[in-house]
C-alpha positions in Angstrom: 0.1 -0.1 0.0 1.2 3.4 -0.9 2.5 5.5 2.2 1.6 8.9 0.5 0.8 10.6 -3.0 3.8 13.1 -3.8 3.7 15.5 -6.5 7.2 16.1 -8.0 7.8 19.5 -9.8 11.2 20.3 -11.7 11.9 21.4 -15.3 14.7 19.1 -15.3 13.3 16.0 -16.9 16.4 13.7 -15.4 15.9 14.9 -12.0 12.2 14.2 -12.1 12.9 10.8 -13.4 15.4 10.4 -10.4 13.1 11.4 -7.7 10.4 9.4 -8.9 12.3 6.4 -9.2 13.8 6.8 -5.4 10.5 7.5 -4.0 8.7 4.6 -5.8 11.4 2.3 -4.3 10.4 3.7 -1.0 6.5 3.0 -1.7 5.4 6.4 -2.5 3.0 7.2 -5.2 4.3 10.0 -7.4 3.0 12.0 -10.3 5.4 14.5 -12.2 5.0 17.9 -13.7 7.7 20.0 -15.5 6.3 23.3 -14.7 4.4 25.3 -12.1 1.4 25.7 -14.2 1.5 22.0 -15.0 1.7 21.2 -11.1 -1.3 23.5 -10.3 -3.4 21.7 -12.9 -2.6 18.2 -11.5 -3.3 19.5 -8.0 -6.9 20.5 -9.0 -7.3 17.2 -10.5 -6.3 15.1 -7.6 -4.9 16.5 -4.2 -1.6 15.1 -3.3 -0.2 14.6 0.2 3.0 16.5 -0.3 4.6 18.7 -3.1 8.2 18.5 -3.6 9.5 21.3 -6.2 12.8 22.9 -7.4 13.4 26.5 -6.5 14.7 27.5 -9.8 12.5 26.8 -12.8 11.3 28.8 -15.8 8.3 31.1 -15.8 7.4 30.0 -12.3 9.8 29.3 -9.6 9.6 27.1 -6.8 8.3 30.1 -4.2 6.0 31.4 -6.5 4.5 28.0 -7.1 4.2 27.8 -3.1 2.4 30.8 -2.9 -0.3 29.8 -5.3 -0.5 26.7 -3.7 -0.6 28.1 -0.1 -3.5 30.4 -1.4 -5.8 27.8 -2.4 -4.6 24.7 -0.4 -3.2 26.1 2.8 -2.5 23.2 4.5 -0.8 21.4 1.6 2.9 20.7 2.6 5.4 22.0 0.2 9.1 20.9 0.2 11.6 22.9 -1.6 14.7 21.5 -3.3 17.4 23.4 -4.8 21.3 23.3 -5.9 21.4 26.8 -5.3 20.6 26.9 -1.6 21.4 29.5 0.7 20.5 30.6 4.2 18.8 33.6 2.9 16.7 31.7 0.4 15.8 29.2 3.4 14.8 31.5 5.8 12.8 33.4 3.3 10.9 30.1 2.2 10.2 28.7 5.8 9.1 32.3 6.9 6.5 32.1 4.2 5.3 28.7 5.4 7.3 26.3 3.3 7.5 23.0 5.0 11.1 22.3 4.4 14.0 23.6 2.2 16.4 20.8 1.1 19.5 21.2 -1.1 20.8 19.0 -4.0 22.5 16.3 -4.0 19.5 15.4 -1.5 20.3 12.8 1.0 18.1 9.9 1.0 17.6 9.5 4.7 17.0 13.3 5.1 14.4 13.1 2.1 12.6 10.2 3.7 12.5 11.8 7.4 11.3 15.1 5.9 8.5 13.5 3.9 7.5 11.6 6.9 7.0 14.7 8.9 5.1 16.3 6.2 2.8 13.5 5.9 2.1 13.3 9.6 2.8 17.1 10.5 -1.0 17.4 11.3 -3.6 14.9 12.8 -5.0 14.4 9.5 -3.3 15.2 6.0 -5.1 16.9 3.0 -5.8 13.4 1.5 -7.4 12.2 4.9 -9.6 15.5 4.5 -10.4 14.6 0.9 -11.7 11.4 1.8 -13.4 12.7 5.0 -15.7 14.5 2.7 -16.0 11.5 0.2 -19.6 12.6 -0.5 -18.2 15.5 -2.4 -16.7 15.0 -6.2 -14.6 18.2 -6.4 -11.2 19.2 -7.8 -12.1 22.9 -7.2 -10.1 25.1 -4.9 -13.0 27.1 -3.8 -14.7 23.7 -2.4 -11.3 22.5 -0.9 -11.1 25.7 1.1 -14.9 25.3 2.3 -14.2 21.5 3.2 -11.3 22.6 5.2 -13.3 25.0 7.2 -16.1 22.2 7.4 -13.5 19.8 8.7 -12.6 22.1 11.6 -16.2 22.9 12.6 -17.4 19.3 12.7 -15.3 18.9 16.0 -17.1 22.0 17.5 -20.6 22.5 18.7 -21.3 26.1 17.2 -24.2 26.7 15.2 -23.5 26.9 11.5 -25.3 28.5 8.7 -24.9 27.0 5.3 -25.6 29.3 2.4 -25.9 28.7 -1.1 -28.3 28.4 -4.2 -30.6 25.7 -4.3 -29.3 22.4 -5.7 -25.5 23.1 -4.4 -25.5 20.2 -1.7 -26.5 22.1 1.7 -28.0 19.3 3.3 -25.2 17.1 2.0 -22.4 19.2 3.9 -24.8 19.5 6.8 -24.9 15.7 7.1 -21.2 15.6 6.7 -20.7 17.9 9.5 -22.7 15.7 11.8 -21.4 12.3 10.7 -17.8 13.7 11.6 -18.8 15.2 14.8 -18.7 14.0 18.5 -22.8 13.7 18.0 -22.6 11.4 15.0 -24.2 8.4 17.1 -27.0 10.7 17.8 -30.0 11.7 15.5 -29.6 14.0 12.7 -33.1 15.4 12.3 -34.0 17.5 9.0 -36.9 20.0 8.5 -37.7 21.7 5.2 -39.0 25.1 6.9 -40.7 26.1 3.4 -42.3 22.8 2.8 -44.5 22.8 6.0 -47.8 24.9 6.4 -46.6 27.9 8.6 -49.7 26.7 11.3 -48.2 23.3 11.5 -44.4 24.3 11.7 -44.5 25.2 15.5 -45.9 21.8 16.3 -43.4 19.8 14.1 -40.7 21.8 15.7 -41.4 22.1 19.3 -44.3 19.3 19.6 -47.9 19.7 20.9 -50.1 18.0 23.6 -53.0 16.4 23.3 -56.1 18.4 22.7 -53.8 21.6 21.9 -55.7 22.3 18.6 -58.3 20.3 16.4 -56.8 17.0 15.3 -54.2 16.9 18.2 -55.3 13.5 19.2 -52.2 12.6 21.0 -49.0 14.1 22.5 -46.5 14.9 20.0 -42.9 15.2 21.1 -41.6 17.5 18.1 -38.2 17.3 16.3 -36.1 19.1 18.6 -36.8 16.6 21.3 -36.6 13.6 18.7 -33.0 15.0 17.8 -31.8 15.0 21.6 -28.3 14.8 21.8 -27.9 15.4 17.8 -28.4 17.8 15.5 -31.5 19.9 14.2 -31.0 20.9 10.5 -33.3 23.8 9.5 -33.3 23.6 5.8 -34.6 26.9 4.0 -34.7 28.8 7.6 -35.0 32.0 5.4 -38.7 31.1 4.8 -39.7 30.5 8.4 -42.5 32.9 9.5 -41.7 35.7 11.7 -43.9 34.9 14.7 -42.1 31.4 14.8 -38.7 33.1 14.3 -39.3 34.6 17.6 -40.0 31.2 19.6 -37.0 29.7 17.8 -34.9 32.4 19.2 -36.0 31.6 22.6 -35.3 28.0 22.1 -31.6 29.0 21.3 -31.3 31.2 24.0 -32.6 29.3 26.9 -32.1 25.7 25.3 -35.5 24.7 26.1 -38.7 23.9 24.3 -42.2 24.3 25.2 -44.9 22.2 23.3 -48.1 23.9 21.8 -50.6 23.9 24.3 -48.3 23.0 27.2 -47.2 25.4 30.2 -43.9 23.5 31.1 -40.3 23.8 29.4 -38.3 20.8 28.5 -34.5 21.2 28.3 -32.8 20.2 25.2 -29.4 19.5 24.3 -29.1 19.8 20.4 -26.8 21.4 17.8 -28.3 23.7 15.1 -27.2 23.3 11.4 -29.4 25.6 9.2 -29.2 26.3 5.7 -30.8 29.0 3.1 -30.8 30.1 -0.8 -31.9 33.6 0.5 -29.7 36.5 1.3 -30.8 36.9 5.0 -29.0 40.4 5.5 -31.4 41.7 2.6 -34.4 39.7 4.3 -33.3 41.8 7.7 -33.6 44.9 6.0 -37.0 44.1 4.6 -38.1 43.0 7.9 -38.7 39.5 6.8 -36.1 37.9 9.3 -35.1 38.7 12.7 -31.6 40.1 13.0 -30.9 38.8 16.7 -32.1 35.2 15.1 -29.5 35.6 12.3 -26.8 36.3 14.7 -27.8 33.1 16.9 -27.8 30.7 13.7 -24.9 32.3 12.0 -22.2 32.1 14.5 -20.2 30.5 11.3 -21.0 30.7 7.6 -20.3 28.2 5.2 -21.1 29.5 1.2 -21.2 26.7 -1.1 -20.3 27.9 -4.4 -22.8 27.6 -7.2 -21.7 24.9 -9.9 -21.0 27.7 -12.5 -18.4 28.9 -10.0 -16.9 25.5 -9.8 -17.1 24.5 -13.6 -13.9 22.2 -13.2 -15.9 19.9 -11.0 -18.4 18.9 -13.9 -16.6 16.4 -15.6 -16.0 14.5 -12.2 -19.7 15.0 -11.0 -21.0 13.7 -14.5 -18.7 10.8 -14.4 -19.8 10.1 -11.0 -23.5 10.2 -12.0 -22.8 8.0 -14.8 -21.2 5.5 -12.6 -23.9 5.4 -10.1 -26.6 5.2 -12.7 -24.5 1.8 -14.1 -24.3 0.4 -10.5 -28.0 1.0 -9.9 -29.1 -0.6 -13.2 -26.5 -3.2 -13.3 -25.4 -2.1 -16.6 -21.8 -0.8 -17.9 -21.7 3.0 -17.6 -22.0 5.0 -20.5 -19.9 7.9 -21.4 -20.2 11.7 -23.0 -18.9 12.5 -26.2 -16.5 15.2 -26.1 -18.8 17.9 -27.7 -21.6 16.6 -25.4 -19.1 17.2 -22.3 -18.4 20.7 -23.8 -22.1 21.7 -23.8 -22.4 20.7 -20.1 -19.4 23.1 -19.4 -21.1 25.9 -21.4 -24.4 25.7 -19.5 -25.3 28.3 -16.9 -26.6 25.8 -14.4 -29.4 27.6 -12.4 -30.2 24.4 -10.8 -26.8 23.3 -9.8 -25.7 19.9 -8.8 -29.3 18.6 -8.5 -30.2 19.8 -12.1 -26.9 18.2 -13.5 -27.8 14.9 -11.8 -31.4 15.3 -13.6 -29.9 15.8 -16.9 -27.4 12.9 -16.6 -30.2 10.5 -15.8 -32.2 11.9 -18.6 -29.8 11.3 -21.1 -28.6 7.9 -20.2 -32.2 6.7 -20.4 -32.5 8.1 -24.0 -28.9 7.3 -25.3 -29.2 4.4 -27.6 -25.6 3.6 -27.6 -22.7 3.7 -25.1 -21.6 7.1 -26.0 -24.1 10.0 -25.2 -24.0 12.6 -28.2 -24.3 16.4 -28.0 -27.5 16.8 -29.2 -29.1 14.5 -26.4 -27.4 17.0 -23.9 -28.7 20.1 -25.7 -32.1 18.6 -25.8 -32.0 18.3 -22.1 -30.8 21.8 -21.1 -33.5 24.5 -21.0 -33.1 26.7 -23.9 -33.1 30.1 -21.9 -29.8 29.0 -20.5 -27.9 27.5 -23.4 -24.5 28.8 -24.4 -23.8 27.1 -27.8 -20.0 26.4 -27.8 -17.7 26.1 -30.8 -14.2 24.7 -31.0 -11.3 27.2 -31.3 -11.0 26.4 -34.9 -14.6 27.3 -35.7 -14.6 30.3 -33.3 -11.4 31.8 -35.3 -13.1 31.4 -38.5 -16.3 32.7 -37.5 -14.5 36.1 -36.1 -12.4 36.5 -39.3 -15.3 36.0 -41.7 -17.1 38.8 -39.6 -14.3 40.8 -39.4 -13.8 40.6 -43.0 -17.5 41.2 -43.9 -17.4 44.4 -41.4 -14.4 46.0 -43.3 -16.2 45.4 -46.8 -19.3 46.9 -45.3 -17.4 49.9 -44.1 -15.8 50.3 -47.4 -18.6 49.8 -49.5 -17.1 46.7 -50.8 -13.5 48.2 -51.8 -10.9 45.2 -51.7 -8.1 47.9 -51.9 -9.6 50.0 -48.8 -10.4 47.0 -46.6 -6.9 45.5 -47.2 -5.4 48.8 -46.3 -7.4 48.8 -43.1 -6.7 45.3 -42.2 -3.0 46.3 -42.5 -2.7 43.4 -45.2 -1.8 43.6 -49.1 -4.7 43.7 -51.7 -3.6 40.2 -52.7 -3.7 38.5 -49.1 -6.8 40.0 -48.0 -8.6 38.9 -51.2 -7.5 35.2 -50.6 -9.2 35.5 -47.1 -12.3 36.8 -48.9 -12.1 33.7 -51.1 -11.4 31.3 -48.3 -14.6 32.5 -46.7 -16.7 32.5 -49.7 -17.5 36.3 -49.0 -19.6 38.0 -51.8 -17.7 41.3 -52.4 -20.6 42.6 -54.8 -22.9 42.4 -51.6 -21.2 45.3 -50.2 -21.3 47.5 -52.9 -23.3 50.6 -52.6 -27.0 50.3 -52.2 -26.9 46.3 -52.2 -26.5 45.2 -48.7 -28.6 46.8 -45.4 -26.8 46.8 -42.0 
């Protein structure tokens, strides 16, 4: 079994090969990048446990790479190796947060010791945290930062408000927080505050006594009592009626509930996780949400990015849904044609991950073969949000044709004048006109309308 996943970065191919062989012999899994740009791309695809990078490289040096890594993945250990080591560089690197600074030729024992320290320098490594949040298929730096915060909050009892558009996975994040907390063996009770009529919501949350209202034929303990020792998840808490907000505030302040029709309070021990797609600060200004309740619920805020803010995750999520459908139906997984994937990447995704899952379900059901074509994907996307994509070659051709037509329109069909404006000789410009099949006569005076 591999001890750790190490990303090696060096613009010297021979050094990369040597390090990869040495670490492979020591049972480390390695990937290699010959530039800082390629290293960042590999990190986005799969988070390593440690990065080992050369200091002096073309375009982006080791320290510059570290700073970019530290911005998006602040807990990822970075070891810098150089043949040009100096006390000044080592001090500068370590002050910035570089895990270690080694000089070439690297001593084998020193390298192994440093790697072991890097892997174990925290109770859990980035890879552990990635598996901790295994319900999230992501290579997005925004998501890694959010999951890092969530990982730290899981051990706490503070109330957390999860904000984000519908379909971004707010309840999945709430359940993950609960599963990794010390309350994980206690109930997780979820309620959608917008799905229950306001007159019934108080009874659902706090319970009621028999005879408290018409239809109350027996005592009902309510969700707060049912969640004793665990978590109450208030989904779409921004839609809670104002009168009930005041009662919820009392529950949070005094840690007691009083059932509808009752006169006695009952102590409770629950953690509150809540979620909303609304801007609660705007709701407060519009007197639709209590400010004091907002600060009780929003001790810490976790803001889930929309899918259009993490489009690099679309291929991962699509592949995950394709595999899940195949496992559920006992069939081989289908795949997306390249242009079908391009259509997914170009779409705005107002419904976020939930909408993407529904689209994949639909195209898998309709695809006659094992490869899902672009047309099926486009038909599954509402037209108002579609953005038709073209490959780069076609886009360049379209731009060049339009540019030529605009010049001919401006010069009333004069090849000589259009060529002058384009900075080309007449012969070259005429070849471009012919390549695109542009009818010059259309642009003569009086023959073309703008």
